[in-house]
C-alpha positions as CSV (number, residue, x, y, z in Angstrom):
1,M,-159.9,-58.5,-123.5
2,D,-162.6,-58.0,-126.1
3,G,-165.2,-55.3,-126.0
4,D,-167.9,-57.7,-124.6
5,W,-165.9,-58.7,-121.5
6,L,-168.7,-57.4,-119.2
7,E,-171.0,-60.2,-120.3
8,G,-169.1,-62.7,-118.0
9,E,-167.8,-60.2,-115.5
10,V,-170.7,-60.2,-113.1
11,G,-170.3,-64.0,-112.5
12,D,-166.6,-63.8,-112.1
13,F,-166.9,-60.9,-109.7
14,L,-169.6,-62.5,-107.5
15,R,-167.7,-65.8,-107.4
16,S,-164.5,-64.0,-106.3
17,R,-166.4,-62.2,-103.5
18,R,-168.2,-65.4,-102.4
19,A,-164.8,-67.0,-102.0
20,R,-163.8,-64.3,-99.5
21,I,-166.6,-65.1,-97.0
22,Q,-166.3,-68.1,-94.7
23,P,-169.6,-69.8,-93.6
24,E,-168.8,-69.3,-90.0
25,E,-168.6,-65.5,-90.5
26,V,-172.3,-65.4,-91.5
27,G,-173.6,-67.9,-88.9
28,L,-173.6,-71.0,-91.2
29,P,-172.0,-74.3,-90.2
30,G,-168.5,-74.6,-91.8
31,H,-167.9,-78.3,-91.3
32,G,-167.9,-80.8,-94.2
33,R,-166.1,-80.8,-97.5
34,R,-166.7,-77.9,-99.9
35,R,-165.8,-78.0,-103.6
36,V,-165.2,-74.3,-103.7
37,P,-163.9,-71.9,-101.0
38,G,-166.2,-69.5,-99.3
39,L,-170.0,-69.4,-99.6
40,R,-172.0,-71.5,-102.0
41,R,-174.5,-69.8,-104.4
42,E,-177.4,-71.4,-102.5
43,E,-176.1,-69.8,-99.2
44,V,-175.8,-66.4,-100.7
45,A,-179.3,-66.6,-102.1
46,Q,-180.7,-67.7,-98.8
47,L,-178.9,-64.9,-96.8
48,A,-180.0,-62.3,-99.4
49,G,-183.6,-63.5,-99.4
50,V,-183.8,-64.4,-103.1
51,S,-184.5,-67.7,-104.8
52,V,-181.5,-69.9,-105.8
53,D,-182.6,-69.9,-109.4
54,Y,-182.7,-66.1,-109.4
55,Y,-179.2,-65.8,-108.0
56,I,-177.8,-68.3,-110.4
57,R,-179.3,-66.4,-113.3
58,L,-177.7,-63.2,-112.0
59,E,-174.2,-64.9,-111.8
60,Q,-174.8,-66.1,-115.4
61,G,-175.4,-62.6,-116.6
62,R,-179.1,-63.2,-117.2
63,G,-180.4,-60.8,-114.5
64,T,-180.0,-57.5,-116.3
65,S,-183.3,-56.3,-114.8
66,V,-182.3,-57.0,-111.2
67,S,-183.5,-54.4,-108.7
68,D,-181.4,-52.2,-106.5
69,A,-182.9,-53.8,-103.5
70,V,-181.7,-57.3,-104.5
71,L,-178.2,-56.0,-105.4
72,D,-178.0,-54.2,-102.0
73,A,-179.0,-57.4,-100.2
74,I,-176.3,-59.4,-102.1
75,A,-173.8,-56.6,-101.4
76,R,-174.6,-56.9,-97.7
77,V,-174.1,-60.6,-97.6
78,L,-170.8,-60.4,-99.5
79,R,-169.7,-57.4,-97.4
80,L,-169.0,-55.2,-100.4
81,D,-167.6,-51.8,-99.7
82,E,-169.1,-48.7,-101.5
83,T,-166.8,-49.0,-104.5
84,E,-167.5,-52.7,-104.9
85,Q,-171.2,-52.2,-104.6
86,A,-171.2,-49.5,-107.3
87,Y,-169.1,-51.8,-109.5
88,L,-171.6,-54.7,-109.0
89,R,-174.4,-52.4,-110.2
90,T,-172.4,-51.5,-113.3
91,V,-171.5,-55.1,-114.3
92,A,-174.9,-56.6,-113.3
93,R,-176.8,-54.1,-115.5
94,P,-174.5,-53.2,-118.4
95,R,-175.7,-50.4,-120.6
96,R,-176.7,-51.2,-124.2
97,R,-173.7,-50.0,-126.2
98,R,-173.9,-48.5,-129.7
99,G,-170.4,-49.5,-130.7
100,R,-167.0,-48.8,-129.4
101,R,-166.1,-45.3,-128.6
102,Q,-162.7,-44.2,-129.9
103,R,-160.6,-41.3,-128.5
104,S,-162.1,-38.0,-129.4
105,E,-160.3,-35.5,-131.6
106,G,-159.4,-32.0,-130.6
107,P,-158.0,-30.5,-127.4
108,R,-158.0,-33.1,-124.6
109,V,-157.5,-30.7,-121.7
110,R,-158.9,-27.2,-121.5
111,P,-156.4,-24.4,-121.5
112,G,-157.7,-23.2,-118.1
113,I,-156.7,-26.6,-116.6
114,Q,-153.2,-26.3,-117.9
115,I,-153.0,-22.8,-116.3
116,L,-154.2,-24.4,-113.0
117,L,-151.5,-27.1,-113.2
118,D,-148.8,-24.5,-114.0
119,G,-149.8,-22.5,-110.9
120,M,-149.0,-25.5,-108.6
121,E,-145.3,-24.7,-108.6
122,R,-144.6,-26.7,-105.4
123,S,-146.7,-29.7,-106.2
124,P,-146.2,-32.3,-109.0
125,A,-149.5,-32.5,-110.8
126,F,-150.9,-34.2,-114.0
127,V,-154.2,-35.1,-115.6
128,L,-155.4,-38.6,-116.3
129,N,-158.3,-40.0,-118.4
130,P,-160.1,-43.3,-117.7
131,R,-157.3,-45.3,-119.5
132,M,-154.8,-43.5,-117.1
133,D,-153.2,-41.8,-120.0
134,V,-151.3,-38.7,-118.9
135,L,-152.9,-35.8,-120.8
136,A,-151.3,-32.8,-119.3
137,W,-148.8,-32.0,-116.5
138,N,-146.9,-29.2,-114.8
139,A,-143.1,-28.6,-114.7
140,L,-142.6,-30.4,-111.4
141,G,-144.7,-33.3,-112.5
142,D,-142.5,-33.5,-115.6
143,A,-139.4,-33.3,-113.5
144,L,-140.6,-36.2,-111.3
145,N,-142.0,-38.5,-114.0
146,G,-140.3,-37.4,-117.3
147,F,-143.6,-37.2,-119.3
148,S,-142.1,-34.9,-121.9
149,R,-139.3,-37.4,-122.7
150,V,-141.5,-40.2,-123.9
151,T,-144.1,-40.8,-126.6
152,A,-147.8,-40.3,-126.0
153,A,-148.3,-44.1,-125.9
154,E,-145.7,-44.4,-123.2
155,R,-147.4,-41.7,-121.1
156,N,-149.7,-44.3,-119.6
157,I,-149.5,-45.2,-115.9
158,P,-150.4,-49.0,-116.3
159,R,-147.9,-49.4,-119.1
160,Q,-145.2,-47.6,-117.0
161,V,-145.9,-49.9,-114.0
162,F,-146.2,-53.2,-115.8
163,L,-144.3,-53.0,-119.1
164,E,-141.3,-50.8,-118.3
165,S,-138.4,-52.2,-116.3
166,A,-137.9,-48.7,-114.9
167,G,-141.3,-48.8,-113.3
168,R,-140.1,-51.3,-110.7
169,D,-137.1,-49.1,-109.9
170,L,-139.3,-46.0,-109.7
171,Y,-141.6,-47.5,-107.1
172,P,-139.9,-49.1,-104.0
173,E,-143.3,-50.5,-103.0
174,W,-144.0,-51.8,-106.5
175,H,-146.5,-54.5,-105.7
176,A,-148.8,-52.1,-103.8
177,V,-148.7,-49.6,-106.6
178,A,-149.3,-52.3,-109.2
179,A,-152.3,-53.7,-107.3
180,Q,-153.7,-50.2,-106.8
181,T,-153.3,-49.5,-110.5
182,V,-155.2,-52.6,-111.5
183,A,-158.0,-52.1,-109.0
184,H,-158.5,-48.5,-110.3
185,L,-158.3,-49.6,-113.9
186,R,-161.0,-52.2,-113.4
187,V,-163.3,-49.6,-111.9
188,N,-162.8,-47.5,-115.0
189,A,-163.3,-50.4,-117.3
190,G,-166.7,-51.1,-115.8
191,R,-167.7,-47.5,-116.2
192,H,-166.4,-47.2,-119.7
193,A,-167.0,-50.6,-121.3
194,D,-167.6,-48.9,-124.7
195,D,-164.1,-47.4,-124.7
196,A,-162.3,-49.5,-127.4
197,E,-158.9,-48.2,-126.4
198,L,-159.4,-49.0,-122.8
199,C,-160.4,-52.6,-123.7
200,A,-157.4,-52.8,-126.0
201,L,-155.1,-51.6,-123.2
202,V,-156.3,-54.3,-120.8
203,G,-155.8,-56.9,-123.5
204,E,-152.3,-55.6,-124.2
205,L,-151.3,-55.7,-120.5
206,S,-152.9,-59.1,-120.1
207,L,-150.8,-60.5,-123.0
208,K,-147.5,-58.9,-122.0
209,S,-147.5,-59.0,-118.2
210,E,-148.0,-62.1,-116.1
211,D,-148.3,-59.9,-113.0
212,F,-151.1,-57.9,-114.6
213,R,-152.9,-61.1,-115.6
214,R,-152.8,-62.4,-112.1
215,M,-153.9,-59.2,-110.5
216,W,-156.7,-58.6,-113.0
217,A,-158.0,-62.1,-112.2
218,D,-158.4,-61.1,-108.6
219,H,-161.3,-58.8,-109.6
220,E,-160.3,-56.2,-107.0
221,V,-162.0,-52.8,-107.5
222,R,-160.8,-49.7,-105.7
223,E,-161.0,-46.0,-106.3
224,C,-157.6,-44.3,-106.3
225,A,-158.9,-41.1,-104.6
226,Y,-156.0,-40.4,-102.3
227,G,-153.1,-42.2,-100.7
228,V,-149.3,-42.2,-100.4
229,K,-146.7,-43.3,-102.9
230,K,-143.0,-43.8,-102.5
231,V,-140.9,-42.8,-105.5
232,R,-137.2,-43.3,-105.9
233,H,-136.1,-40.5,-108.2
234,P,-132.6,-40.7,-109.8
235,V,-131.9,-37.1,-108.9
236,A,-134.1,-36.3,-105.9
237,G,-133.7,-39.7,-104.2
238,L,-136.4,-41.4,-102.1
239,L,-139.7,-39.3,-101.9
240,T,-142.7,-40.0,-99.8
241,L,-145.6,-38.4,-101.7
242,P,-149.2,-38.1,-100.4
243,F,-151.6,-37.5,-103.3
244,E,-155.1,-36.4,-103.9
245,T,-157.2,-37.1,-107.0
246,L,-159.7,-34.4,-108.1
247,T,-162.4,-34.9,-110.7
248,I,-162.8,-32.0,-113.2
249,P,-166.5,-31.0,-113.1
250,A,-166.6,-29.8,-116.7
251,A,-164.8,-33.0,-117.9
252,P,-165.8,-35.8,-115.5
253,D,-163.8,-38.4,-117.4
254,Q,-160.6,-36.5,-116.5
255,V,-159.0,-36.2,-113.0
256,I,-156.2,-34.1,-111.7
257,V,-153.6,-36.0,-109.6
258,V,-151.7,-33.8,-107.2
259,Y,-148.8,-34.8,-104.9
260,T,-149.1,-33.0,-101.7
261,P,-146.0,-33.4,-99.5
262,E,-146.0,-31.9,-96.0
263,P,-144.6,-28.3,-96.1
264,G,-141.1,-28.3,-94.6
265,S,-140.7,-32.1,-94.9
266,E,-137.6,-33.7,-96.4
267,T,-139.7,-34.7,-99.5
268,A,-140.9,-31.1,-99.9
269,E,-137.3,-29.8,-99.8
270,R,-136.1,-32.5,-102.2
271,L,-139.0,-31.5,-104.6
272,A,-137.9,-27.9,-104.4
273,L,-134.4,-28.8,-105.3
274,L,-135.7,-31.0,-108.1
275,G,-137.7,-28.1,-109.5
276,S,-134.6,-25.9,-109.4
277,W,-132.6,-28.6,-111.2
278,K,-135.3,-28.9,-113.8
279,A,-135.4,-25.2,-114.4
280,T,-131.6,-25.0,-114.7
281,T,-131.5,-27.9,-117.1
282,A,-134.2,-26.4,-119.3
283,T,-132.4,-23.0,-119.4
284,T,-129.1,-24.7,-120.2
285,H,-130.6,-26.6,-123.1
């Protein structure tokens, strides 16, 4: 994926969303042959109250001055959720970029954030940037994911999921985790189109993983704010891990991911044993 990928993204995204809506769902006749699934461009324009030519120019990426009212009307017709609607605004009106932003030098995570992570003794926690690189972690997060045992390039969630064979063993519900990862990465790619390393990451994953290419082509966008993941750990066994994602106000491009197992649950007990095992192993070494 090159750095100008957003120039064609609005059309691809709108076409993928048109394909999800059947004419009958919006009160249009569905009989007759259709060359493409879902709604036609003319039908979206009619239902949104805009001219067909105007809508076509938008799908072609020539509607960069489109108003919020028009985008809201199109979002209503295509039944976009809040995240999809925000994404549409991003790709329909891409900001003028001054060149590709590289990774900044210097400390990536403030010392106070590391202290906060270390204070979560019963909860695995780590910090991610928009590329989903793992920037910092606590002891239990390391025991669960082994961040300290791999290189910085390998401490990347999408690479772990799609490019490492161990990723499929780690996540029993791999397909769900993979789809969630792609949908979240696409949200970030829209917000940070000037990030050269993020663009390069998507290009690398597209080249090396057929699964990623297929999922990326679905144009799903979804925030990964909370949920539940199942992890099969070689020492602790099968863990059911609810998680919360918290944005750091002083560094809005960074988020803290915290696994929050129910106190007293089997997973919480297994995590406690994993933490003890990790501490014992570290002391021994």
